[in-house]
N, CA and C atoms as an extended XYZ file, in Angstrom:
291
Properties=species:S:1:pos:R:3:atomname:S:1:resname:S:1:resid:I:1 pbc="F F F"
N       101.030       99.104      165.289 N   MET     1
C       100.218       98.754      164.170 CA  MET     1
C        99.784       97.349      164.432 C   MET     1
N        98.099       97.160      164.427 N   ASP     2
C        97.558       96.127      164.549 CA  ASP     2
C        97.986       95.077      163.230 C   ASP     2
N        97.508       93.890      163.596 N   ALA     3
C        97.650       92.718      162.370 CA  ALA     3
C        97.013       92.831      161.351 C   ALA     3
N        96.013       93.345      161.137 N   GLU     4
C        94.923       93.675      160.282 CA  GLU     4
C        95.454       94.639      159.195 C   GLU     4
N        95.948       96.235      160.052 N   THR     5
C        96.366       96.969      158.847 CA  THR     5
C        97.777       96.668      158.364 C   THR     5
N        98.591       95.885      159.114 N   LYS     6
C        99.910       95.194      158.788 CA  LYS     6
C        99.526       94.078      157.452 C   LYS     6
N        98.627       93.401      157.598 N   GLN     7
C        98.118       92.745      155.970 CA  GLN     7
C        97.691       93.604      155.116 C   GLN     7
N        97.024       94.455      155.242 N   LEU     8
C        96.195       95.159      154.064 CA  LEU     8
C        97.905       96.050      153.816 C   LEU     8
N        98.543       96.461      154.282 N   LEU     9
C        99.864       97.160      153.810 CA  LEU     9
C       100.592       96.095      153.254 C   LEU     9
N       100.864       94.661      153.414 N   MET    10
C       101.777       93.792      152.822 CA  MET    10
C       101.018       93.563      151.484 C   MET    10
N       100.007       93.343      151.549 N   GLU    11
C        98.996       93.040      150.190 CA  GLU    11
C        99.096       94.267      149.259 C   GLU    11
N        99.001       95.439      149.781 N   SER    12
C        99.339       96.914      148.940 CA  SER    12
C       100.324       96.668      148.476 C   SER    12
N       101.675       96.440      149.142 N   ILE    13
C       102.940       96.771      148.656 CA  ILE    13
C       103.030       95.264      147.283 C   ILE    13
N       102.553       94.259      147.735 N   GLU    14
C       102.442       93.171      146.606 CA  GLU    14
C       102.080       93.190      145.431 C   GLU    14
N       100.624       94.114      145.571 N   LEU    15
C       100.073       94.592      144.423 CA  LEU    15
C       100.838       95.657      143.488 C   LEU    15
N       101.629       96.526      144.294 N   ALA    16
C       102.466       97.379      143.547 CA  ALA    16
C       103.431       96.811      142.812 C   ALA    16
N       104.081       95.566      143.457 N   LYS    17
C       105.070       95.359      143.048 CA  LYS    17
C       104.596       94.574      141.611 C   LYS    17
N       103.825       93.955      141.641 N   GLN    18
C       102.812       93.318      140.272 CA  GLN    18
C       102.716       94.156      139.471 C   GLN    18
N       102.005       95.261      140.008 N   ASN    19
C       101.726       96.476      139.002 CA  ASN    19
C       103.047       96.948      137.980 C   ASN    19
N       104.106       97.016      138.642 N   ASN    20
C       105.170       97.807      138.600 CA  ASN    20
C       105.739       96.525      137.264 C   ASN    20
N       105.818       95.402      137.691 N   GLU    21
C       106.391       94.044      136.683 CA  GLU    21
C       105.307       94.539      135.175 C   GLU    21
N       104.351       94.560      135.402 N   MET    22
C       103.212       94.713      134.410 CA  MET    22
C       103.398       95.842      133.318 C   MET    22
N       103.633       97.072      134.033 N   LEU    23
C       104.223       98.017      133.450 CA  LEU    23
C       105.233       98.355      132.879 C   LEU    23
N       106.268       97.775      133.426 N   ASN    24
C       107.500       97.556      132.686 CA  ASN    24
C       107.313       96.717      131.234 C   ASN    24
N       106.589       95.680      131.517 N   LYS    25
C       106.639       94.598      130.463 CA  LYS    25
C       105.704       95.149      129.465 C   LYS    25
N       104.687       96.160      129.517 N   LEU    26
C       104.120       96.979      128.536 CA  LEU    26
C       105.081       97.886      127.965 C   LEU    26
N       105.763       98.588      128.825 N   VAL    27
C       106.770       99.703      128.361 CA  VAL    27
C       107.762       99.001      126.978 C   VAL    27
N       108.300       97.924      127.836 N   ARG    28
C       109.141       97.014      126.828 CA  ARG    28
C       108.406       96.547      125.484 C   ARG    28
N       107.468       96.278      125.634 N   ALA    29
C       106.311       95.647      124.346 CA  ALA    29
C       106.209       97.246      123.271 C   ALA    29
N       105.944       98.093      124.204 N   GLN    30
C       105.654       99.104      123.099 CA  GLN    30
C       106.957       99.698      122.552 C   GLN    30
N       107.962       99.581      123.253 N   LYS    31
C       109.498      100.048      122.558 CA  LYS    31
C       109.850       99.139      121.228 C   LYS    31
N       109.463       97.708      121.693 N   MET    32
C       109.585       96.887      120.501 CA  MET    32
C       108.753       97.054      119.397 C   MET    32
N       107.592       97.430      119.886 N   ALA    33
C       106.460       97.858      118.343 CA  ALA    33
C       107.008       98.595      117.682 C   ALA    33
N       107.607       99.697      118.590 N   MET    34
C       107.923      101.211      117.339 CA  MET    34
C       108.998      100.714      117.029 C   MET    34
N       110.115       99.860      117.369 N   VAL    35
C       111.230       99.265      116.610 CA  VAL    35
C       110.713       98.656      115.306 C   VAL    35
N       110.055       97.656      115.755 N   TYR    36
C       109.481       96.821      114.653 CA  TYR    36
C       108.602       97.951      113.473 C   TYR    36
N       107.898       98.641      113.675 N   ARG    37
C       107.327       99.666      112.883 CA  ARG    37
C       108.253      100.514      112.368 C   ARG    37
N       109.311      100.928      112.717 N   PHE    38
C       110.282      101.643      112.148 CA  PHE    38
C       111.201      100.696      110.713 C   PHE    38
N       111.521       99.547      111.585 N   VAL    39
C       112.317       98.698      110.605 CA  VAL    39
C       110.845       98.309      109.262 C   VAL    39
N       109.539       98.112      109.896 N   TYR    40
C       108.467       97.876      108.394 CA  TYR    40
C       108.562       98.864      107.445 C   TYR    40
N       108.472      100.145      108.044 N   TRP    41
C       108.358      101.241      107.024 CA  TRP    41
C       109.785      101.501      106.465 C   TRP    41
N       110.795      101.250      106.920 N   GLY    42
C       112.006      101.383      106.104 CA  GLY    42
C       112.249      100.530      105.138 C   GLY    42
N       111.636       99.284      105.318 N   ILE    43
C       111.895       98.350      104.229 CA  ILE    43
C       111.121       98.551      103.056 C   ILE    43
N       109.575       99.008      103.584 N   ILE    44
C       108.579       99.778      102.556 CA  ILE    44
C       109.641      100.504      101.559 C   ILE    44
N       109.884      101.555      102.237 N   ILE    45
C       110.270      102.988      101.650 CA  ILE    45
C       111.425      102.473      100.414 C   ILE    45
N       112.499      101.718      101.415 N   LEU    46
C       113.834      101.137      100.854 CA  LEU    46
C       113.466      100.315       99.512 C   LEU    46
N       112.574       99.635       99.732 N   SER    47
C       111.978       98.798       98.499 CA  SER    47
C       111.615       99.741       97.344 C   SER    47
N       110.856      100.752       97.829 N   THR    48
C       110.049      101.516       97.023 CA  THR    48
C       111.557      102.151       95.932 C   THR    48
N       112.053      102.940       96.787 N   PHE    49
C       113.442      103.541       96.057 CA  PHE    49
C       114.224      102.310       95.289 C   PHE    49
N       114.300      101.152       95.774 N   GLY    50
C       115.273       99.983       94.892 CA  GLY    50
C       114.323       99.757       93.937 C   GLY    50
N       113.010       99.408       93.737 N   ALA    51
C       112.108       99.371       92.606 CA  ALA    51
C       112.444      100.496       91.385 C   ALA    51
N       112.481      101.937       92.128 N   LEU    52
C       112.218      102.901       91.040 CA  LEU    52
C       113.639      102.729       90.328 C   LEU    52
N       114.889      102.518       91.115 N   TYR    53
C       116.079      102.620       90.603 CA  TYR    53
C       116.187      101.407       89.470 C   TYR    53
N       115.732      100.413       89.518 N   PHE    54
C       115.666       99.470       88.470 CA  PHE    54
C       114.665       99.617       87.440 C   PHE    54
N       113.770      100.136       87.723 N   ILE    55
C       112.383      100.376       86.583 CA  ILE    55
C       112.792      101.810       85.835 C   ILE    55
N       113.886      102.708       86.593 N   LYS    56
C       114.102      103.785       85.536 CA  LYS    56
C       114.307      104.077       84.525 C   LYS    56
N       115.468      102.919       84.035 N   PRO    57
C       115.592      102.901       82.524 CA  PRO    57
C       114.424      102.409       81.599 C   PRO    57
N       113.592      101.819       82.041 N   PHE    58
C       112.502      101.415       81.271 CA  PHE    58
C       111.694      102.676       81.282 C   PHE    58
N       111.326      103.144       82.282 N   ILE    59
C       110.658      104.585       82.019 CA  ILE    59
C       111.086      105.647       81.309 C   ILE    59
N       112.672      106.183       81.454 N   SER    60
C       113.185      106.559       80.663 CA  SER    60
C       112.940      106.484       79.265 C   SER    60
N       113.119      105.233       78.940 N   ASN    61
C       113.070      104.633       77.503 CA  ASN    61
C       111.589      104.951       77.006 C   ASN    61
N       110.510      104.660       77.749 N   ILE    62
C       108.876      105.093       77.240 CA  ILE    62
C       109.036      106.453       77.197 C   ILE    62
N       109.571      107.227       78.011 N   PHE    63
C       109.241      108.611       77.913 CA  PHE    63
C       110.075      109.433       76.684 C   PHE    63
N       111.326      108.767       76.558 N   ASN    64
C       112.003      109.062       75.070 CA  ASN    64
C       111.265      108.630       73.900 C   ASN    64
N       110.647      107.731       74.223 N   VAL    65
C       109.839      107.262       72.874 CA  VAL    65
C       108.489      108.011       72.538 C   VAL    65
N       107.993      108.455       73.713 N   TYR    66
C       106.797      109.307       73.854 CA  TYR    66
C       107.287      110.763       73.053 C   TYR    66
N       108.389      111.284       73.616 N   THR    67
C       108.546      112.632       73.750 CA  THR    67
C       109.530      112.746       72.017 C   THR    67
N       109.940      111.730       71.387 N   GLY    68
C       110.993      111.867       70.472 CA  GLY    68
C       112.142      112.068       70.951 C   GLY    68
N       112.647      111.623       72.297 N   GLY    69
C       114.078      111.926       72.501 CA  GLY    69
C       115.178      111.025       71.746 C   GLY    69
N       114.483      109.820       71.485 N   LEU    70
C       115.830      108.856       70.808 CA  LEU    70
C       116.064      109.635       69.275 C   LEU    70
N       117.030      109.485       68.944 N   SER    71
C       117.677      109.281       67.547 CA  SER    71
C       116.781      108.460       66.837 C   SER    71
N       116.059      108.936       65.561 N   GLY    72
C       115.452      107.949       64.531 CA  GLY    72
C       114.251      107.417       65.096 C   GLY    72
N       113.797      107.823       66.222 N   THR    73
C       112.323      107.224       66.780 CA  THR    73
C       111.184      108.529       66.359 C   THR    73
N       110.189      108.292       65.913 N   PRO    74
C       109.106      109.450       65.534 CA  PRO    74
C       108.280      109.464       66.748 C   PRO    74
N       108.125      110.818       67.194 N   LYS    75
C       107.118      110.547       68.193 CA  LYS    75
C       105.915      109.931       67.745 C   LYS    75
N       105.042      109.916       69.286 N   VAL    76
C       103.955      109.075       69.108 CA  VAL    76
C       102.731      109.738       68.373 C   VAL    76
N       102.749      110.982       68.761 N   ASN    77
C       101.952      111.522       68.198 CA  ASN    77
C       101.982      112.075       66.669 C   ASN    77
N       103.492      111.984       66.393 N   ASP    78
C       103.234      112.151       64.650 CA  ASP    78
C       102.964      110.753       64.135 C   ASP    78
N       103.278      110.133       64.812 N   VAL    79
C       102.726      108.937       64.021 CA  VAL    79
C       101.329      108.690       63.725 C   VAL    79
N       100.655      109.137       64.724 N   ILE    80
C        98.734      109.040       64.884 CA  ILE    80
C        98.787      110.162       64.006 C   ILE    80
N        99.234      111.106       63.969 N   ASN    81
C        99.109      112.300       63.072 CA  ASN    81
C        99.162      111.868       61.727 C   ASN    81
N       100.003      111.094       61.301 N   ASN    82
C       100.353      110.571       59.705 CA  ASN    82
C        99.744      109.746       59.360 C   ASN    82
N        99.151      108.349       60.347 N   LEU    83
C        98.327      107.703       59.975 CA  LEU    83
C        96.801      107.952       60.002 C   LEU    83
N        97.062      108.664       58.800 N   SER    84
C        95.177      109.336       58.513 CA  SER    84
C        94.186      107.994       58.014 C   SER    84
N        94.880      107.201       57.301 N   ASN    85
C        93.960      106.169       56.877 CA  ASN    85
C        94.566      104.506       56.850 C   ASN    85
N        93.695      103.646       56.434 N   ARG    86
C        94.193      102.405       56.650 CA  ARG    86
C        95.163      101.969       55.911 C   ARG    86
N        95.349      102.448       54.628 N   GLN    87
C        96.483      101.969       54.077 CA  GLN    87
C        97.997      102.623       54.525 C   GLN    87
N        97.950      103.322       54.948 N   GLN    88
C        99.207      104.264       55.551 CA  GLN    88
C        99.238      103.492       57.009 C   GLN    88
N        98.736      103.106       57.854 N   MET    89
C        98.548      102.159       58.941 CA  MET    89
C        99.261      100.599       58.661 C   MET    89
N        98.589       99.985       57.388 N   GLN    90
C        99.044       98.710       57.205 CA  GLN    90
C       100.501       98.996       56.662 C   GLN    90
N       100.851      100.118       55.847 N   ASP    91
C       102.265      100.465       55.605 CA  ASP    91
C       103.256      100.288       56.778 C   ASP    91
N       102.578      101.153       57.405 N   PHE    92
C       103.578      101.555       58.940 CA  PHE    92
C       104.050       99.959       59.396 C   PHE    92
N       102.906       99.299       59.713 N   PHE    93
C       103.199       97.861       60.501 CA  PHE    93
C       103.799       97.029       59.629 C   PHE    93
N       103.818       97.379       58.357 N   ASP    94
C       104.446       96.251       57.401 CA  ASP    94
C       106.110       96.701       57.609 C   ASP    94
N       106.415       98.044       57.769 N   SER    95
C       107.797       98.489       57.929 CA  SER    95
C       108.353       98.091       59.076 C   SER    95
N       107.582       97.856       60.242 N   LEU    96
C       108.247       97.582       61.439 CA  LEU    96
C       108.720       95.859       61.581 C   LEU    96
N       107.810       94.830       60.793 N   LYS    97
C       108.560       93.777       60.469 CA  LYS    97
C       109.581       93.463       60.292 C   LYS    97
């Protein structure tokens, strides 16, 4: 093997080592990006469920008021139908005070 061929072979081996290092870094970075993306979406999904857990009582109260599920609370549609003129509306709002 002559000196020029040996030099080219050594350069080729050195480039292969550098490429291997860069590819390993890329794979590591890709794995970390995947972990961060998983954590990111996990936080978003868990916060959504947490927010729904804390908001659920308010939503159920509003739903019950609208459907008349609470005892002694008139349905919204019944109130609107019963308030046919201005005097009835005024009496209704006065009774809420």
